[in-house]
RODOTOR-641067 format. One line per field, with one value per residue (C-alpha): residue number from 1; x, y, z. Coordinates in pm, whole numbers, plus 32768, in hexadecimal, padded with zeros to 4 digits. Layout:
N
nuvo = c(NUM_...)
u = c(X_...)
v = c(Y_...)
w = c(Z_...)
This chain:
367
nuvo = c(1_2_3_4_5_6_7_8_9_10_11_12_13_14_15_16_17_18_19_20_21_22_23_24_25_26_27_28_29_30_31_32_33_34_35_36_37_38_39_40_41_42_43_44_45_46_47_48_49_50_51_52_53_54_55_56_57_58_59_60_61_62_63_64_65_66_67_68_69_70_71_72_73_74_75_76_77_78_79_80_81_82_83_84_85_86_87_88_89_90_91_92_93_94_95_96_97_98_99_100_101_102_103_104_105_106_107_108_109_110_111_112_113_114_115_116_117_118_119_120_121_122_123_124_125_126_127_128_129_130_131_132_133_134_135_136_137_138_139_140_141_142_143_144_145_146_147_148_149_150_151_152_153_154_155_156_157_158_159_160_161_162_163_164_165_166_167_168_169_170_171_172_173_174_175_176_177_178_179_180_181_182_183_184_185_186_187_188_189_190_191_192_193_194_195_196_197_198_199_200_201_202_203_204_205_206_207_208_209_210_211_212_213_214_215_216_217_218_219_220_221_222_223_224_225_226_227_228_229_230_231_232_233_234_235_236_237_238_239_240_241_242_243_244_245_246_247_248_249_250_251_252_253_254_255_256_257_258_259_260_261_262_263_264_265_266_267_268_269_270_271_272_273_274_275_276_277_278_279_280_281_282_283_284_285_286_287_288_289_290_291_292_293_294_295_296_297_298_299_300_301_302_303_304_305_306_307_308_309_310_311_312_313_314_315_316_317_318_319_320_321_322_323_324_325_326_327_328_329_330_331_332_333_334_335_336_337_338_339_340_341_342_343_344_345_346_347_348_349_350_351_352_353_354_355_356_357_358_359_360_361_362_363_364_365_366_367)
u = c(8971_88DF_87F3_8870_8789_87C4_86CB_8661_85E1_8522_8437_82D9_8343_843B_8488_857F_8650_8683_87B8_8815_87D9_8690_85B6_84AD_845D_8429_835A_8225_82ED_834F_8225_8101_8136_80FE_7FB6_7E54_7DBB_7E70_7E9C_7F9C_7FB6_80FE_8182_82A1_83A0_8331_847E_84BD_8360_83B7_84E0_845F_82F3_829F_83A7_8319_81AC_820E_82C0_818C_80D2_7F7F_7F7C_7EA7_7F69_7F01_8010_8049_8173_821C_8324_8498_855B_857D_8464_8373_83AE_82AE_8167_80B4_8129_80DF_7F7F_7F76_7FF0_7F17_7DDB_7E2F_7E5C_7D16_7C73_7D04_7C51_7DA1_7D58_7E2E_7E6B_7EE1_802F_80BB_81F8_82EE_839D_84B9_85DF_85FC_8507_83E2_843E_8436_82FB_822F_82A8_8229_80D4_80BD_810E_7FF1_7EEE_7DE5_7EEC_7FD5_7FCD_80DC_81C6_82E3_8411_8499_85C4_864B_8780_88BD_887D_8723_87A9_88B2_8808_86BD_85EC_865D_8616_84B9_8512_8403_83B5_83AF_846D_83FB_8472_8519_85EF_860E_8550_84BB_835E_8334_8302_83B0_82F4_83AC_8369_82E8_83FA_8514_855D_86A3_86CF_883A_880E_8751_8895_8909_8815_888D_895D_8ABC_8A77_8943_8A08_8B28_8A36_89BC_8B1E_8B47_8A6F_8B2C_8C70_8BBE_8B8B_8CF8_8D63_8C73_8CA7_8D6D_8ED0_8EF2_8DC4_8E5E_8FA2_8EDC_8E2E_8F84_8FE0_8E8C_8DEA_8E5D_8DD5_8C93_8C67_8CB8_8B9A_8C27_8AE6_8B93_8C3D_8AF1_8A31_8B43_8B52_89CF_89BF_8ACF_8A34_88DD_8981_8A1B_88D7_8807_88F4_88DA_8761_8738_8800_874E_861A_85A4_86F6_871F_889B_8961_888F_88FF_8A46_899B_899F_8B08_8B40_89C9_89DB_8AB6_8A0D_88AF_891C_89B8_8882_87AA_8898_8882_86FD_86EE_8732_87FB_892C_896E_88E0_88AC_89C6_8AB5_8A6D_8AAD_8BFA_8C65_8BDA_8CAD_8DE7_8D90_8D40_8E89_8F42_8E91_8EF2_9055_905A_8FC5_90E6_8FFA_90A5_91DE_91EB_9226_90B9_9014_911B_90C9_8F55_8F82_906F_8F72_8E62_8F31_8FA2_8E37_8DF9_8D20_8CDE_8DB8_8DCE_8CDE_8D85_8CFC_8B92_8B31_8AAE_8AE5_8AB8_8A5A_8B5E_8BD2_8AEF_89BE_8A27_8A51_8905_8871_891D_8862_8725_879A_86D6_8811_87EA_87A3_874A_87CB_8920_898D_8A01_8B20_8B92_8D0C_8E1A_8F4C_8FAC_8F17_8E13_8E04_8CFC_8C44_8B38_8B80_8AD9_8C2B_8CA7_8D17_8C4D_8D81_8E2F_8D01_8CF1_8E6A_8E51_8D33_8DE3_8F27_8E56_8DAD_8EF3)
v = c(D0E4_D19E_D0DA_D07C_D089_CFE7_D056_CF56_D037_CF4D_D021_D000_CF10_CFE0_CF83_CFCD_CEC8_CF48_CEB7_CEE8_CE71_CE7C_CEB3_CDC7_CEC1_CFD3_CEEF_CFD5_D106_D051_CF7C_D067_D14D_D029_CFBF_D013_CF91_CF52_CDCE_CCDA_CB5F_CACC_C980_C911_C80B_C75D_C76D_C8E2_C92D_C891_C978_CAC2_CAD3_CB91_CC94_CCBD_CCD1_CDD1_CE8D_CE8D_CF65_CFD5_CED0_CD92_CC51_CAE1_C9DA_C882_C7C2_C6C1_C5AB_C5FC_C56D_C55A_C449_C56F_C5ED_C4F1_C4D9_C475_C5AB_C692_C61A_C636_C79E_C80B_C77B_C812_C973_C94B_C8ED_CA29_CAE9_CB86_CC74_CCED_CE3C_CD85_CD2B_CBCD_CBB8_CA98_CA7F_C98A_C918_C8D0_C79F_C870_C9A3_C8C1_C806_C938_CA10_C8FE_C8DB_CA6F_CA61_C95B_C9D7_CAA5_CAB6_CB82_CC23_CCEF_CC6B_CCDB_CC11_CC0B_CB25_CA94_C9D2_CA54_C993_CA32_CB98_CB8F_CACC_CA2B_CB46_CC34_CC17_CB7D_CA07_C93D_C7CB_C66C_C52B_C3F5_C289_C2E3_C3F7_C534_C672_C5DE_C665_C7DA_C93C_CA8B_CB67_CC8F_CCEE_CE3D_CE64_CDA0_CDC2_CD2C_CD40_CCE9_CCBB_CB77_CAE2_CACF_C9C2_C8E2_C7AB_C7BE_C6BC_C785_C8D7_C835_C796_C8FA_C96D_C891_C979_CAA8_CA1E_C9CA_CB3D_CB8D_CA66_CABF_CC30_CCF3_CC8A_CD9D_CD24_CBC6_CC58_CD1C_CBD6_CB2E_CC40_CC70_CB16_CA96_CBD2_CBBA_CA4E_CAAC_CBAB_CCFF_CDB4_CEC1_CDB4_CCF8_CE2B_CE83_CD26_CCFA_CE65_CE11_CCC0_CD64_CE7A_CD83_CCB1_CDE8_CE60_CD12_CCF5_CE4E_CDE0_CC8B_CC57_CB0F_CA66_CA8A_CACD_CB76_CB04_C99E_CA24_CA07_C899_C875_C72D_C6D8_C5E4_C502_C568_C513_C3C2_C377_C3E9_C2FC_C1E2_C21A_C235_C3A4_C332_C3CA_C304_C428_C581_C64E_C74E_C627_C590_C6EF_C6FF_C5AC_C608_C748_C68E_C58B_C68F_C748_C5EF_C5A0_C6F1_C6BE_C55C_C5FF_C702_C82C_C895_C844_C749_C852_C8BB_C773_C752_C896_C851_C707_C7AE_C8B5_C7C7_C6D1_C807_C84A_C6EB_C69C_C568_C56A_C402_C2E6_C226_C328_C2B7_C1AD_C057_BFBF_C074_BFEB_BFB5_C0C4_C05E_C077_C1CE_C239_C1C5_C28A_C3BA_C38A_C3D4_C528_C66B_C6D6_C5D1_C67F_C5A3_C473_C528_C55D_C6C3_C6F4_C822_C81F_C91B_C9BF_CA2D_CA92_CBA9_CB40_CA47_C9F3_C90F_C80C_C6DB_C673_C579_C41E_C312_C23E_C35E_C375_C1FF_C1DD_C301_C251_C101_C1A1_C25B_C113_C049)
w = c(30D8_2FAF_2ED7_2D83_2C57_2B02_29F6_28F7_27DF_26F8_2639_26D3_27C4_2890_2A00_2B18_2BD5_2D31_2DEF_2F56_30BB_3166_3033_30C0_31D0_30C6_2FD6_2FDE_2F72_2E34_2DF0_2E4D_2D17_2C2B_2CCE_2C4C_2D97_2ED5_2ECB_2E4D_2E31_2EB0_2E39_2F19_2F4E_308B_312F_30D4_3157_32A6_32BC_3216_31C9_3304_32B0_3147_31C3_32C2_31B2_30DC_31E4_3160_3041_307C_3028_2FF1_2FF1_2F4A_2FD3_2EE7_2F24_2F0C_2DF4_2C7C_2C7D_2CB0_2B58_2AC6_2A0F_2B4F_2C0F_2AE9_2AEE_2C65_2C60_2B3E_2BD8_2D20_2C81_2BD4_2D22_2DB1_2C9C_2C1C_2AFC_29F0_2AA6_2BE4_2C4B_2C99_2D6D_2D3D_2E8A_2E7B_2DAC_2C37_2C43_2CD8_2BED_2ABB_2B21_2B93_2A72_2980_2A43_2A2B_28B5_2862_2968_28B7_279D_286D_29D3_2A68_2B60_2C41_2C85_2DF3_2DBE_2EF6_2E8A_2DEF_2CAE_2C7D_2CE0_2BD7_2AC8_2ABA_2B3E_2A37_28B6_28A7_2874_291B_290D_2993_2961_288D_289F_2759_27F9_28B7_2873_272D_276E_27B2_273D_273C_2831_28D1_2A3D_2A9B_2BB5_2C55_2DBD_2E0D_2F8A_2FC1_3132_30EC_305B_31C6_320A_30F2_3134_30BE_2FB0_2F22_2F29_2E73_2D72_2D2D_2D10_2BEC_2B30_2BA7_2B24_29DE_2998_29BE_28E4_27C2_279F_28B3_2904_29FB_2AB8_2ABD_2B49_2C48_2CB1_2CDA_2DCE_2E83_2E5A_2FC0_3068_2FA2_3006_3171_3183_311E_30BD_2FF0_2F14_2EF8_2E85_2D8F_2D05_2CDA_2C3B_2B3C_2ADE_2AB1_29E3_28FA_28D8_2893_2787_26D5_2702_2669_2534_2512_25F7_2551_2525_23A8_23CC_24DB_2600_25C7_266C_27B8_278F_27B6_2877_286C_2738_2814_2954_28E3_2868_29B9_2A73_2999_29D9_2B52_2B32_2B9E_2CF4_2E13_2D99_2CB7_2CD6_2BA2_2BF2_2C3B_2AE4_2A47_2AFB_2A83_2935_291D_296F_285C_275F_279E_2786_263E_25BC_260D_256D_242E_2434_247A_25B5_2678_277B_2881_2864_28CA_29DE_2A67_2A58_2B1D_2C16_2C77_2C86_2D67_2E36_2E80_2EE7_2DBF_2CF6_2BB8_2B3C_2AE8_2BFC_2CF0_2CB9_2DB0_2D17_2BD0_2A82_292B_2828_2731_2626_26FB_2783_2614_25C4_26E3_2661_2517_25C7_262C_25B6_250A_2401_22B1_217D_223D_2273_23E1_2412_250E_25C7_25AF_2609_2570_26CA_2821_27C3_264C_260C_24DA_2447_2343_22B5_2224_2329_22CA_236E_23B3_2463_2556_257F_25C7_26C6_2789_2770_280B_2911_2970_298E)
């Protein structure tokens, strides 16, 4: 299968996103040209390392590598682990001209990218995303960071990678739940700006979930293309880039309410959040009821979480969830910005959402 390449042409910070199966085995071909000396520091998700580190290191033939393994899970995006990674990289004598490899899902990419951003005021790093969510979203665009007790991703920096290697063969080792969580971000792209892509997903989603590699590469490529286009227009989220947060305002509040635990994975929160955002749009008269119905139908057809009732355990009341949404990064001048929709493929950012409408929606969703 031919390799797909999406070019992210940020002036002075250009990089390629390489997409296709078995890229780990070719890692040296892509990474060696970036190196000033033949050595890299790899920070890896411990579970991912157990499965795939040998393949990556074999693919880095001729390049020395040193490895730090970190625990799995959202809890790793913390001050403690940021300090751990940064001090370890200093112990390895990583210089500004060296490359740090983030090897894992979105948690590792965000954490290691942030460590790279602050180490020696900025060292280069390569994203090797191993989850669907990371391949289509978090590895591209330069957002890095950690969570705070006050909320998700509230501490971080914009720091673009030098290269992204999205090996789609690694998706075959994901659990069905982890794959579908990542699929929540894929669906988001169709919903926010490409109705034809959403229709393609309705047709090809089941085959994609079942392991069709051609469909998987196509879905990752189109998602990355859409993200790259938006990042080029608005690298630091002054405007259009906020569209990428469709579903996230609700989703982040739900993640916070569930303690960033495995009760709710990030992509699951995004999927539920997209369904809620379309329902809110319909209630405000912005789109027809057919649009949220179609969104929910596709998510259900894929076996995904679509409702608050799908989250195990108790959730706080609507007022508490609304307060958690108020800690979101999309708050401007104390006003919460929502990404709403006029139709599938036609989303927009607005601060003009009545608080009571959101509260009623959450109350209804909890009942």
